[in-house]
PATINU-11435 format. One record per residue: residue in three letters; x, y, z of N, C-alpha, C, O in turn. Coordinates in steps of 0.1 Angstrom, whole numbers, plus 2048, in hexadecimal, padded with zeros to 3 digits. Atoms other than C-alpha are relative to their C-alpha. Example, Ala and Ser with C-alpha at 12.3 -4.5 7.8 and 13.67 -1.06 7.14 Angstrom:
! residues 2
ALA8097F480087B7D384E80980C80081380C807 SER7F77F58008897F58477F880B8087FD816809 
! end
This chain:
! residues 345
MET80180E8017FB98570B8097F880B8087EC80C MET7FF8127F480D97272B7F28048077EF7F980C GLY80E80B7FC7EB9717397FC7F97F67FB7ED7FA LEU80980C80B7DB96071A80A7FA8018037F07FD LEU7F880B8027F994A71A8067F580D80E7EB80D ALA7FE8017F07F69467457F07F07FF7EE7E4803 VAL8127FF8037CD9417398057ED7F87FF7E37FB GLY8028098097DA92671E80A7F58068077EA802 VAL7FC8087F47F591273C7F47FC8037F27F17FE ALA80D7FF7F37D59117507F87F47FB7F67EA802 ILE8048088067C29007368077F27FC8067E67FF VAL7F58168007DA8E372D7FF7FC80D7FA7F1810 ALA8018107F17DC8D67517F47FD8037F27F2808 GLY80A8067FE7B58DA7547FC7F47F77F57EB7FB ALA8018088067B58C77398027F17FE7FD7E67FA ALA7F48117FC7CC8AC73F7F67FC80D7EF7F280B TRP8038047F47BF8A97647F57FD7FF7F27F2805 GLY80A80480479B8AA7567FB7EE7F87F27E67F8 ALA80380B8067A088F7428067F68087FF7EC80A LEU7FB80D7F87B28777567F87FF80B7F77F5812 ALA80C8017F079787F7737F67F77FC7F07EF803 LEU80A8018047808777587FC7ED7FA7F27E67FB TRP7F980F80479185374A8017F880B8017EC80A PHE7FC80E7FA79684576A7F38048107F280281C GLN8127FF7F977084E77A7F77FB7F17F08047EC PRO80780480976183B75D7F07FB8037EB7F380B ALA80D80580273A83B7517FC7F77FB7F17F27FC GLY80080E80774282073B80B7F47FE8167F8801 ASP7F680980875780272E8048077F07FD80F7EA GLY7FC7FC80C76D80870C7FF80B7FC803816802 LYS7FB7F18027698226F67F58098097F881580D LYS8087F97F574B82D70E80780980980581580B ARG7F27FA7F37688367288058087F480B8117FA ALA7F47F380077B84E7117F98097F47FD80C7E9 LEU80C7F980B75886170680680B80980E813806 LEU8027EF7F775987B72180D80480180E8107FC PRO7EF7FD80478287C72380180B7EE8058177EC ALA7FF7FB80D7808826FB7F981180280081C800 ALA8077F18037628A16FD80B80B80A811815805 TRP7F17F67FB77C8B271A8048017FA80580D7F6 LEU7F47F78057958B27088038097F180D80E7EC ALA8017F880F7838BF6E67FD80C809802815803 LEU8087F58017728DC6FC80F805807812811805 ALA7F37F68017988E47098048057F48048117F4 ALA7F97FC80E7A88E76E57F38088007F7813802 ALA8097F28027878FD6E180480C805807817800 ALA7F67F47F17939116FF80D8067F680D8117F1 LEU7F07FB8047BB9116EE7FA8067F38008107F0 ILE7FA7FD80E7AF9186C97F68107FF7F78167F4 GLY8067F37FD7979396D58098098048098147FF LEU7FB7F57FB7AF9496E680A8037FD80F80C803 ALA7F87FA8077CA9466CE7FC8087F680580F7F1 PHE8097F58057AE95A6BA7FA8098067F280F7FF GLY7FC7F58007B09716D07EB80080B7E480A80D HIS80E7FF7FD78B9666E07FC7F680D7FA7EA80C THR7FE8067F478995D7097F47F98027F67F080B LEU8118017FB75F95570B8077ED7FE8047E7808 PRO80080C7FC76B92F7058067FB80A8017F2811 ALA7F68037F378892F71D7F68008107F47F9819 TRP8097FE7F777193E7327F57F18067F57EB811 GLY80F80B80675392172B80C7F28058077E880A PHE7F780D7F97729077358028008088047F580E GLY7FC7FD7F37799177517F57FB80A7F67F3813 VAL8128077F975591075F8017F48007FE7F080B LEU80480B7FF7548F075880D7F880980D7ED80E LEU7F58097F87748E97687FF80080E8067F8814 LEU8037FA7F27678F978B7F97F97FC8027F07FC ALA81080A7FD7458E178680B7F37F98037EA7F7 LEU80080D7FB75E8C278080A80380A8077FA812 LEU7FB8017F27778CB79E7F78008097FB7FD814 ALA80A8027F67558CB7B27F67F38017ED7EF808 TRP8088128027498A87A480B7FB8088097F6813 TRP7F180B7FC76D89A7AC7FC80580F7F57FC815 HIS8027FB7F37698B07D17F67F980C7F87F6818 TRP8068007F27478A77DE7F97F37FA7F07EE801 GLY80481080673F8847C48027F87FB7FB7F17F5 VAL7FB80B80275786F7C08017FC80F803807814 ARG7FD8037F575A8607E28007F27FE7FC7EC7F4 PRO7F98107FE76883D7EF7F37FA8097EA80080E SER80880B7FC7548207FB8037F38008087EC7F8 ASN8008108017528008067F77FA7FC7F77EF801 ASP80A8088077357F57F28057FF7F18038087E9 ARG7FB80280F7457E97D08017F27FF8047EC809 GLU7F780680274D7CE7C080C7FB7FD80F7F97F2 TRP7F38027FD76C7C37CA8037F67FD7F97EE7FD ILE7FC80B8067837A67BD8037FC80E802803818 PRO8078057F278278D7D8808800808803801814 GLU7F27FB7F77AA7927E87FA80C80C7FF80D818 VAL8037ED7FC7997B67F37F18008087EC80980F ALA80F7FF8017777AB7F78008098137FD814815 ARG8097FF7F27717AE81F81080680781B802805 VAL7F37F97FC7887C98378017FC80E7F87F7814 THR7FB8067F479A7C18557FF80980A804814808 GLN8027FF7F47917CB8767FE7FA80E7FA7EF80F GLY7F780A7F579B7C589B7FB80B80C7F881780A SER8017F97EF7977D18C18077F580680B7EA802 VAL7F38027F77AB7CB8DD7F68028117F080B817 ARG8037FF7F27A27C18FD80A7FC80D80E7F080E GLY7F28057F97BD7C091880D7FE7F58108067EB ASP7F880580D7D97AE9047FB7F87F78037F17F0 THR80080680A7C479E8EE7F68077F77EC80D7FA LEU8067FD8077BB7A68CC7FE7F77F68047ED7F3 THR8088088087A379C8B47FE8067F57F98117F3 LEU8007F980D7A67A08927F37F97F87F27ED7F8 ARG80C80780978479A87A8097FE7F08148027EE ASN7FA80380B78C7918568118007FC8158087F4 VAL7F27FE8097B278B8507FB7F27F57F47E97F6 ARG7FB80B8097B97778328087FA7FD8137FD7F8 ASN7F880A8027C275782F8057F87F580D7EE7F6 PHE7FE80880C7C174E80C8087F17FF8137F3803 ASP7F68088067D072D8018008007EF7F77FC7E8 TRP8027FF80C7DC7347E080D7F67F681A7F57F6 ARG7F58068097E771D7C48048087F081080A7EE THR7FD7F88047E47327A67FD80F8037F780F80E ALA8057F68007DD7597A47EC8017FD7E5809803 ALA80D8038017B874D7987FA7F680A7F07F9811 ASP8048117F17B372A7B180380580880C80D806 TYR7FC7FF7F57B67307CE7F27FD80C7E87FD806 ASP8078027F579F7287F180180E80680B814809 VAL8037F27F978F7468017FD7FD80D7F57F5810 ARG7FE8047F57977488237FB80D8097FF817804 TRP8027F07FD78A76883A8017FC8117F57FB814 ASP7FA8027F57987608607FB80C80C80081880A THR8007FD7F478C76C88180D7FB80A80E7EF80B ARG7FB8077F97AA76989980280D80A7FE819809 THR7F97FD7F37BB7738B980E7FF8018147F67FD TYR7F38017FE7DC77F8C28058058107FD80D816 ASP7FB8017ED7EC7818E880A81080081580E804 LEU7F97F57FE7FB7A68E780F80180981A806808 SER7F38047F081179E90580C7FA7FA8167FB801 ARG7FF80B8058207878EB8048057F18047FD7E7 LEU7F97F780C82C79E8CF80D801806811805811 ALA7F68057FB84C7948C980D8087F18198097F2 SER7F97FE8058577A18A87FC8087F47F08057F0 VAL80B7F580984F7BD88C80F7FA7F181B7FB7F2 ASP7F580380D85F7AD8637F780A7FA7EB80A7FA LEU8017FA80F85F7C68478037FA7F580F7F87F4 ALA7FE8098068597B282A7FC80C7F17F38147F2 LEU7FC7F980B8617C38057FE7FB7F68077F57F1 SER80280B80F8507B27E480080C7F27F78147EF TYR7FD80180E8607BA7C27F97FB7F57F27F17F7 TRP80580380C8537B879F8038007FA8007F97F1 GLY7FD8018118667C378780C8117FE8138167F5 ARG7F97EE8028757EB7928048018087FC803811 PRO7F88037F38907EB7AA7FA80880C7FB805818 ALA7FF7F37F888480D7B77F17FC80A7EE802814 ILE8108017FF85E8007BE7FC7F78067F87EE7FE ALA80380D7FE8557E77D57F67FD80F7FA802819 HIS8067FE7FA8387DD7EB8037FC80D8097F280F ALA8038027EF8347E08127FA7F78077EF7FA804 LEU8058057F88297C982A8047F981080E7F1812 VAL7F77FE7F08307C78517FA7F58087EE7F680A SER80580B7FE82B7A785F80680481380E80C816 PHE7FE7FB7F482A7A68887FE7F08037F57E97FE GLY8018107FE8347828977FB8018127FB80A81A PHE8068067F08287768B78097F28098127EE801 THR7F08047FB84175F8CF7F27EF8017F57E4806 ASP8078098008227478CB8007F87F57FB7ED7F7 GLY7FB80480982D7418A77F48057F87F48007EC GLN8087F58098117598978048077FF80B80E806 TYR7FE7EC80A81477687F7F58027FA7ED7F97F6 VAL80A7F98087FE78D8728068077FA80E80E7FF VAL7FB7F38058067A38557F580A7FD7E98087FC PHE8057F67FE7FC7C18518048057EA80F8077E6 SER7FA7F38127FA7D48237F58098007EA807804 VAL8037F58047F07F081C7FB8007EE8028047E5 GLU8058048097D67E57FF7F880B7F27EF8147F4 ILE80B7F78097C77F77DE7F27F48007F27E97FC ARG80880B8057A37E87E07FE7FD7F37F48037F0 ARG8047FC80B7A17E37BE7F17F67FA7ED7EB7FD LYS80A80C8027817D87AC7FD7F67F68077F47EF LEU7FC80680A7777C07957FF8057F27F38097EF ARG7F87FB80F7837CB77280680680080B80C7F6 ASP7F57F27FE7977E378180F7F87F88127EC7F7 LYS7ED8018047BE7E177280880D809805819808 PHE7F97F77F87D67F278A8068067F880A8007EE SER7FA7FC8017E680C7828008128097F781A80D GLU7F77F67F78008287917F580E7FD7EE815804 ILE8087F38007EF8447827EE7FF7FE7EC8077F5 GLY80C8087FD7CA8387867FF80380F7F4804813 GLY7FD8077F47D98377AC7FD8138097F8817814 PHE8037F67FF7DA85E7A87F380A7FE7F58167FF PHE8048018057B885E79F7F07FB8077E57FA802 ARG80E8097F179E84E7BD7FC7F97F27F17FB7ED GLN80581080A79F82E79F7FC7F98107F07F7812 TYR8008057F77A381F7C17FF80281080680B815 GLU7FD7FD7F679A81A7E580B7FC8098167FB803 LEU7F47FD7FA7B38178017FA7EF8077F07E9804 SER8058107F87B37F181A80E7FF80881A7FD805 VAL7F58067F47C87EC8347FE7F28077F67F2810 LEU80280A7FF7CC7C58358077F78038127F3800 ALA7F48097F57D37AE84F7FC7F17FD7F17EE7FF SER7FD80C8097DC78783D8097F780F80C7FA81B THR7F78077F97EF76C84C8097FF7F48058027E8 GLU7F37FF80881876683B7FE7F77F38027F87E8 GLU80080C80C80D7468287FE80C7F680580F7EC ASP80A8018157F075A81080A80E80081280C7F6 SER7F97F680980477F80E80D8027FF81080C7F9 LEU7F380180282677980E7FE7F57F48007F77E8 ARG80280880781F7598007FB7FF7EE7FE7F87E5 VAL8087FD80C8097657E480D8077F680D8007EC ARG7F97F880482277A7D680E7FA7FD8148027F5 THR7F38038018437697D47FC7F37F98017F17EE ASN8008078098337497C97F47FD7F57F47F47EC VAL80C7FC80F8147527B180680D7FC80D80D7F1 ARG7FC7FA80D81D76F7A780B80A7FC80A8157F7 GLY7F680080884176F7A0806808808812807805 GLU7FB7F67FC84B7897B880E8008058147F6802 ASP7F18007FA86F7927CA7FD80180D7F480980F GLY8077FD7F086A78F7F081180480B81B7FC80B TYR7F78037F688379880A7FC8098107F4813811 LEU8067FF7F187E79D83080680680B8097FE814 TYR7FC7FC7F188B7B484C80080080F7F4802810 ARG8077FF7F78887B487080280E80380B8137FD VAL7FF7F08018847D98797FF80180E7F47FC813 HIS7FE8027F18907DF8A17F580B8037F38147FB MET80A7F07FE8757F88B180680280E8107FB813 PRO7FD7FE7F787580A8D07F67F780B7EC7F0809 ASP81480A7F68617F88F27F58077FD7F28137FD GLY8117FB7FC8407F98F07FD8077EC7F280C7E8 ALA8077FB80C8428048C97FA7F97F87F17FE7F1 ALA80680880A8397E78B47F27FC8027EA7F87FA ARG8128078038187DF8C77F680E7FE7EB80C7FB LYS80B7F780780D8088C17FF7FD7ED7F57FB7E5 LEU80880480E81780089D7F57F67FC7EE7F77F2 LEU80B80B8078017E289A7F68078087EE80B7FF LEU80C8007FD7E77EC8AF7FD8167F47F18197F2 SER7FC7F480D7ED8118947F77F87F17ED7FA7E9 TYR80480B80E7E77F88797EE7F98027E47FC7FA VAL80E8027FA7C67E788B7F680C7FD7EE80D7F4 ASP8067F38027B880B8917FA8067F27EF80A7F0 THR7FF7F880F7BE81886A7F97F67F97EE7F97F4 ALA80D8068057B07F985D7F57FD8067F17F47FF SER80B7FE7F97927FA8737F780E7F97ED80D7F1 GLN7FC7F08007938238707F47F97F37E87F87F5 LEU80580081078C8188427F47F68007ED7F67F6 ALA80C80A8027717FC84C7F180D8027E680D7FD ARG80E7F77FE75B81D85B7FD8077F47F38077EE GLN7FD7F180476783C8468097F67F08137F17F1 PRO7F880480777282E82580C80A7FC80A8167FD ARG7F57EF80D7948468108057F37F68067E77F6 PHE7FB8098127A083F7EC80C7FF80580F80580F TYR7EF8078057C88307E580580D7FA8008137F1 ASN7FA7F48037DB84C7E08107FA7FA8177F4801 THR7F68078017FC8427C8809807806814801804 LEU7F57F57F981485D7DC7FC80280C805801814 THR8017FD7F48018657F97FB7F480C8017F1817 ALA80680E7FC7EE8478058067F37FA8017ED7F1 ASN80180A80A7FF82B7FA80C7FA80A811801813 CYS7FA80A7F281580B810808807805807806811 ILE7F97FE7FA83081E8197FC80B8077FE80A813 THR7FC7F57F78288428227F27FD8087EF806810 ILE8098017F480683183680C7F780D80B7F9819 ILE7F88027F582381E84A80680D80380781080F TYR7F87F27F883584084E7FC802808801801813 GLN80D7F27F981A85385A7FF7F780C7F97FF814 LEU8048087F981783587480480080F80080181B ALA7F88007FA83783187E80280C80680680C812 ASP7FA7F67F883C8568827F980280D800809814 LYS80B7FC7F582085A89E80B7F480D80C7F6819 ILE7FA80A7F283683C8B480A80380181080280C VAL7EF7F87FA85884E8AE80280B7F780980A7ED PRO7FE7F78078548728A380B8047FB8167FF800 GLY7F37FE80986C88388A8077F47FB8137F57F7 LEU7F58078108798678747FC80A7F27F48127ED PRO8007F180E8858798587F97FB7F37F57F07EF LEU8097FF81187487F8368097FA7F78137FA7FD ASP7FA80A80788486A81B7FF7FF7ED7F38037EC TYR8058038078818647F78017F77FC8007F57F0 ARG80280A8028848417FE7F27FC8037EC7F27FD LEU80C8027FD86484480D7F37FF7F37E97F87F4 LEU8068038048558477F08027F57F07FA7F37E8 LEU7FA80680586D8327DB8037F580880E7F480C SER80480A7F88628137EE80F7F48008147EE80A GLY7F580980687E7FD7DE80E80180D8147F8813 TYR7F87FD7FF8958107ED8007FD81280B7FB819 LEU7FF8017F188980D81380D7FD808813804810 PRO7F580A7F48A57F2821807811806804816811 GLU7FB7FC7FA8BC80D81F7FF80D804807815807 TYR8087F07F38A482B8338007F780F7FE7FB81A LEU8058097F28A080E84D8127FD8058147FB811 TYR7F38007F98C780A85180480A80380680980F ARG8007EE7FC8CE8308537FB7FF81180180181B LEU8057FB7F48B583086E8017F880F7FB7FB819 GLY7FC8057F98C78138817F07F88027EA7FC80C THR8088067F88A97FE8848007F07F87F77E87FB LEU7FD80C8048B67DE86E8107FE80381A8037FE GLN7F68067FA8D07CC8818057F17FA7FE7EA7F4 GLY7FC80B8058E87AF8798057FC7F88077F07F6 ALA7FD80080D8F57B785980C81180480B81B80B ASP7F27F37FD91A7CF8537F980B7F18008147ED SER8097F98099007E08377F67FD7FD7F07F3800 ALA80F8028008E17E98278047EF7F88007E47FC ALA80180880D8EC7D38088017F28077FB7E7805 ALA7FE8127FA8FA7B581D7F07FD8077ED7F2809 TYR80A8087F48D67B48317F67FE7F87EE7F67FB ARG8088048058C37B78128047F27F77FA7EE7F3 ARG7FB80D8058D37988027FE7F580C7FA7E9809 ALA80380A7F48CF7868227ED7FF8027E77F5805 GLY80A7FB7FA8AD7928297F67F97F17EA7F57F3 ARG80A80980989F7818047FA7F28018017E8800 TYR80780D7FF8887678077F77F77F87ED7F07FB THR80A80580987C75F7E88027F27F97F97ED7F2 ASP7FD80680288F7467E47F57ED80C7F07E380A ARG7FE8047EF8887348057F17FF8047EB7F980E ALA8107FF7FE86473A8027FC7F77F47F77EC7F8 ARG80180A80B85F7297DD7FC7F38087F27EE80C ALA7FE80A7FA87170B7ED7F87FE80B7FF7F7812 THR8078047F285770880C7F27F97F97E97FE7F3 THR80F80780183C6F08077F27FF8087E67FE805 ASP8058047F18306EB82C7FB80F804804817803 ALA8067EF80181770F83380880081280D80B817 THR7FC7FD7F582370885780C80580480F80B80F GLN7F77FB7FA84670A85280580D7F980F8137FA TYR7FC7EF80C84572B83780580A80F81180D811 SER7F77F67F884A74385680B8018028118097FC ARG7EF80A7FB86B7328658058037F280A80E7F0 ASN7F680280A87A72984180280C7FE80E80F801 ILE7FC7F680787774C83180480A80A803816807 ARG7FB7F57F488575E8538137FB80181C802804 LEU7F08088008A874384E80580F7FE7FD8177FA GLY7F57FD8078C675884980081280180981A7FF VAL7FD7EE7FD8B977A85280580580D8057FF818 PRO7F77FC7F58CC7908667F48098097E880D807 GLY80F8027F18BC7998877F77F68067F27F6811 ILE80A8077F78A877C8898067F280480A7EC7FB SER7FE80A8008B175C89A8017F17F87F77EA7F4 GLN80080B80D8BE73F8857FB7F97F97FD7F67ED ASP8058068038A672C8887EE8047FE7E57FE802 GLY80A7F480288B74787D7F37FE8077E8800802 ASP80E7F77F787374689D80080A7FE80A8107FB SER8047F47F98607638A68018038087FF80F809 ALA7FD8007F48667618C280E808808811805814 ASP7FB7FF7FB8817768C480480680F7FD80E813 ALA8008037F68927748E67FF8128047F681580C ALA8017EC7F78977A18EE7FA8037F97FC80F7F8 GLY8107FA8058777A68D88078097FC8138097FC PRO7F97F78088787C78C4809808808807809814 ARG7F87FA7F68937DC8D080080F7F77FB8137EC GLY7FE7F180689B8018CD8078077F08118027E9 LEU7FB7FA80C89F81B8AF80C80480780C806813 ASP7F97F98048C18288A87FB8128037EF816802 THR8007F18078C78518A68018007F580A7F97F0 PRO80080380D8BD8588838118087FB81980D803 ALA7ED7FE7FE8E28618747FB80C7F58038147F0 
! end
């Protein structure tokens, strides 16, 4: 009896996983998309009915089909850089370094008027790594306080900023689904952009709520982190990967890169609930200039300043006004540069 119950549970689990896998890797649209998941659930139901009447052959048959589905999932569903992408992720950032000169190709610099009306610009830009002065974390919220998109902005004393963001590469006609992120619906992209593009579009066009945090790091760590982003982006251009809602998203990638630089960073639930990441960073001692994480969060909110800024040349300066740990004129040239992490509490 216990054996049959275990088989039944396995069939139910296989039915649920298989139906979702087939749904998020569709062979067609609309009703056609539902045919394979529906057929799969019908086979699972037949196996369960057979078990209920003491017949194990349908269960064995379903097991063979499940193994075949797993084999297809492992070897047949592969990531690619060659798909019909939406315009904002149509290109892949790549970079190279010679001495202190970093050259980035495909830096997104769109001029957004609305979500559907924008000028497409992909730049090649150079940055002097000897002038790297700051690392800022931007968190953008769209409704739920526990979830935010994380972007990392690197500032230079010549006034340049380059933002790195871990993005899903959505195809034309794709809609975002957190569940689909578990089932290889999207590829992964590490995209470089200007602040006037990737930060501004979220607050001024999409209506999201933005917060900025100056992150103080050990000597040399900011450069290593930046080059880790460049290396990861370039690797994805050569060898694409799937996005995963749990294991390969904007926060987990940041953690994996930072852990290479400052080994032993403590794991924490706030690495999954990214909206609470400031409390994690405050605990590590990387946020300075405010007497609590809550005070830093209040002062770091730049949404209103962003929406009030019409001159793109003043955007980076204005969103930093009043942010703890940054000089009050909002200048990227933080005189002391990135400083050290305190010992984790």
